[in-house]
N, C-alpha and C positions, 0 to 999 in steps of 0.2 A: 213810597217806598223809603224807607230810609237809606240818611248816606253811606257811603262806601264803607268810611271807617263801623262803624255797630255791630255790635256782635252779637246776638244772643244766647244765652246758656242755659239750658235743662238738663235738673239731673246734678245736685252741689253735694255730693257723698266725698271722695278723700280726691277723687279723679277731676270729677267735674270741680270742686270749687279751686285744686291746684289749674286746673285747665285756665277758667276764672281769672286769678291772683297777675298769672301770668301776663291773658291779653289786656288786664290791668295796669299792669307794670312795663307795654310794649304803647300804653297811654293809647289804646283805643278803647269807645264809647262801646261797655257793656250793659249788659241788660243781663237780668237771672233772672229762675224760675226755680220753684221745688216746692214741693208739699207744707213742709215743713219751714214756715216763717222763719225757726230760728238758727235754720241752713244761710238763710240770706241774709241774713245781720250782719254777720259780718263782712261778708262784701259789701252791702255797702256802704260801711262807714268806714272802708277801704275804694269807696269809689264808683260801686257800678251803681245802676237804677233796675229799682223790681219791678218784675210783673205779673200781678195778681190770679195772671190765669196765663194756660200754657197758650192759647190762644192770643197772646197779649205780643208776644214774640215775632206775632209774623210782621208785626210792624220795621220786623231789621232786616239790616238785604242777607244777612247769615246766621244759620241757628247750628247749632253745634249741642248735640245731645250726647248724654255720657249718663245712658240708662246702665238698669243690672242686666235687664231678661227682651226678649222681646214681644211679648205680649204689654210690657212696660210703654216700649214705641210705638207699637200703633194707637197704644192709647193717649197718648200724648201727642202723639201728631195728628194721628187719623180721627180722635176720640170730637164728638159733643162739643171739647170749648177747646179744641185739639192745635196745635199750630196750623193747621192747614184746611181747620175752618173756617177762618175768616180770609184778608185777602188772602188770595198768596200767588199769586201770578208773579215769576220773577224772588217767587224766596227758595234760597241755597237750604237748603237741610243735609249735615255733615254727621254723619252718625256715628262718631268715637264709640260702639258703644259696641260690646262682643256679642254676635247676636247669630244668630241657624244665615247661614248665604241663600239660604231659598228663600226665606223672606225676605231674609234684603232685596234680592230681584223684584220681588211680589212689589214693595215697598219703596222701591222707586218705578215702574210699571206706575203705580196706583199717584203717586204724584208729581211722575208725567202726565196723566191726563187731568192736573190742577191748573196744570202752567208750573209747576214747582221742581228743582234738580235738588238730585240726591246725588251727596257723594257715600261709600262710604270710607271710614276713615281708622278700623280701628288699629290700635298703638300699642306698643310696649318700652317700657322705661318707667311705668309706675307716676307715681303723684310726684316725685322727685323728680324724675326727667321732666317732667313739666314746668318743676319750678323753675326747672333754669333753660327749656327750652330744648331741651336735648331728645326728647324722642324720636323713637323711628318709627313711619308712618307705614302702612299697607293701604295704597286708597285701589276702590273699586269705583265705574260709574262710567258716564262720558265724558269723554275730552274733553272737547266746551266745557261741563259743569266739572272736573277737576280747573284746567284751568283758572275756574271763580277760586273755589280753594284756595290755592300756591296759596297767597297772600296772607289771609287768617291762619292757614299750618304751618306756613315757615315761621311762624312768630313761636311754635310750638316744637321743634321740628328738626336736624340736624340732620336726617335723608328722610325721602318720602321717595315712595317704588310707587307707579302708576302701574298695572298688573291685567289690568283689563275693564268688563266691562261689571254690571255695579254685582256684588256681591263677592270679587275674585278678592277682595280684602279681605273677606270675610274670612275668606277659604284659607286665606298665608297667613291669620294669625291663629287658626285653629293649627297652623304647622307650627305654630310660635308656641303653643303652649303647649302640643306634645311636651316639645324642648325643653320648653324655663320648669313645665309640672315636672317634669321627671327629673330634671337637674337638678332640682327643691329636695328630691326625694332622696336623691345620689347624696346632697349636702350634708341633710339631716343624719344620714347615716354615717358618714367622716363624723359629724360635727358630734357625734354619739361618741365612736369612739375615740375623740381628740378629748374631751368630758370625762369620759370612762377613766382612761390612761392620767387623768392633768398636768395635760399640755399647755403650754399660755397658745391661745387661739391666733394671737395676733403675728406671733414668731412660725404655727403651721404654717399661714398665710404665706407670708413674707417666704420662706423654704419653699412652699407651692410654685410664686409667684416666675414667671415662665418659661416652666417646664407642660407636659400637654396638660395637665389637668390644669390649667387654667384659663377663668375665662373672664368672660365682665360678668356673669355668673354667681364665679365664683369671688371676684374682690369685691362686690358691691355685700353678699351677701352670706360666707362662709361665718366670718366673727360675730353672724347678726343671730345665725343660727345656732353656734357652739352656742353665745351666748345666752340664747333664749329671750330675746329685745324684740316687743312684740309690736315695738312702735309700729304702727298700723302704714302700711306699703300699697296691705294687696289682700284681698278676702278671703277664705277658707274659700266659701260659697260660692267666691268667682268662679278660682280657679277646680272648683267642681261641676261647673254649668261648665265652663268650655272645655275641660276634659272628655264631659262626656259628649258634647258637640262632635268632640273631635270622632268618637266612636262611635257615635248614629254612622257619621259621613261616610266611613271608613269601612264598616258593615253595608249599607249603600253599594259600597265599586268594589266589596269582597276582598278588605285587606286588614286581615288580620292583627291587634296593638296589645301584643301582649303584656308587656310591661307598660304603656298607658293606661290601659284594664286595670293594674293590679294596685300602679299608682292613685289611679280616679278612687278608690277604694278605700285605698289611706284615707283620703281627704275625706271621703265618705263619712266612713267611721267620725274623725273629726269632726265633720257637719252635726251629726247624729248623736255624741257626745258633748253637742252644748257652745265646742267652740264655730260655727259654721260664720263669726263676726270679726273674730279673729284673726289677727296679720298670719299669712303661708310660714313662718318661725315656731305656727303652733304648731306643729309634727313633729315637736321635738318635744309634745306627752306624749306621741307613740313609743317613744323612749324609755320612758318611767322616766324625762327630768321634772326632778321636785320642786326644783326652781325656776323660775320662766316669771321672766321682767312684765307688769302690763304694760 
């Protein structure tokens, strides 16, 4: 097993790359892996070591996952050349992906049989929050594993809440995504009205600040939506995945989600129209926004 400060990061999309950069700035020894060499290159220039396979990450004490689906998580961790296919005793896997709570519980059980620990740590705050070390993290897992994860996660987050056994963090992330996804839809509609009226978005934001409509979501995203700014902070396709997961769980426990269902369909429309990889501000396309900044 490698030294205490060594961290592996698997999955170098917008979020995983931001996590790796933050850990490097906090002087952690970081090894990165992605199936795309071009995704690893900028981090290598910033001081990260690179792995030739997911299995090589098992040489680090802690491995952070930032992946899109449960299927990818399973392949990267348990596949023939996965993280836990090599020496696994004592490895701690921290899954910062957003995936199904049931699959998470299954993965934690499988990891335990291999002598590894598992913490689900889905996040809120996006890549900007990771860069600043200001994420909000929802943690699930055994107390012992969560305690081991805290020194690493503390470099990424200002709020960490241990909610219960494996899968608990993912369940609360679904709640978070219901609120965020529906909030994005409301922001898009409000921004469309502001644009149609010819009002200045920043002045509107100033007017709303401190009132009942104020929120972190409003402060971070209202101007971005009103200006149809697609600078990457989160992908439409990921929101589709998260809202669908929330709906599936709600169906399983008999809870109706009519608003979430509508918002999920708005995002699915965007994905079907070719905007799945676009930022969430692509919701402005739905309102006939002609000028969308790349």
